[in-house]
C-alpha positions in Angstrom: 0.0 0.0 0.0 2.9 2.4 0.8 4.1 2.0 -2.9 0.8 2.9 -4.2 0.6 6.0 -2.0 4.2 7.0 -3.0 3.2 6.6 -6.6 0.1 8.8 -6.2 2.2 11.5 -4.4 4.4 12.0 -7.4 1.9 12.0 -10.3 1.3 15.2 -12.3 -2.5 15.2 -11.9 -5.0 15.6 -9.2 -6.3 12.3 -7.8 -10.1 12.7 -7.5 -11.2 9.2 -6.5 -10.1 6.0 -4.9 -12.0 2.7 -4.7 -10.9 -0.6 -3.1 -12.2 -3.9 -4.5 -14.5 -5.7 -2.0 -11.8 -8.3 -1.3 -9.2 -5.5 -0.6 -6.7 -6.9 -3.0 -6.7 -3.9 -5.5 -7.5 -0.2 -5.5 -8.5 2.0 -8.4 -7.4 5.6 -8.7 -8.7 8.3 -11.1 -8.2 12.0 -11.7 -8.0 15.0 -13.8 -5.8 13.2 -16.4 -8.8 11.2 -17.7 -7.2 7.9 -16.7 -8.2 5.1 -14.3 -5.3 3.1 -12.8 -5.7 -0.3 -11.1 -3.2 -1.1 -8.4 -2.2 -4.3 -6.7 -2.5 -3.6 -2.9 0.0 -6.3 -2.0 2.8 -5.4 -4.4 2.1 -1.8 -5.2 2.3 -2.5 -8.9 0.0 -0.9 -11.4 -1.9 -3.7 -12.9 -4.0 -1.9 -15.5 -4.6 1.4 -17.1 -8.0 2.4 -18.5 -7.8 4.9 -21.3 -10.5 6.7 -23.4 -12.4 8.9 -20.9 -13.2 12.3 -22.4 -13.1 14.1 -19.1 -11.8 13.9 -15.5 -13.0 10.8 -13.7 -14.4 12.0 -10.3 -16.0 8.8 -8.9 -15.3 5.1 -8.8 -17.1 2.0 -7.4 -16.6 -1.7 -7.6 -19.4 -4.3 -8.0 -19.8 -6.3 -4.8 -18.6 -9.4 -6.6 -15.6 -7.7 -8.3 -17.1 -8.2 -11.6 -17.1 -4.5 -12.7 -15.5 -1.2 -11.9 
């Protein structure tokens, strides 16, 4: 988790939202750069980058069964 927090401190955009998966194994972050990043909580590694949003992403939520972000 510390690695994720360090990474978020040094990004060049404002982080607007964070959401943990229901199992707590991953966290998603989003912000003014129009991207969503999915992080592995255990390793701190970025696992996925979601592109294509036309504006800032200001809210995130996971389905209770982890099937959708």
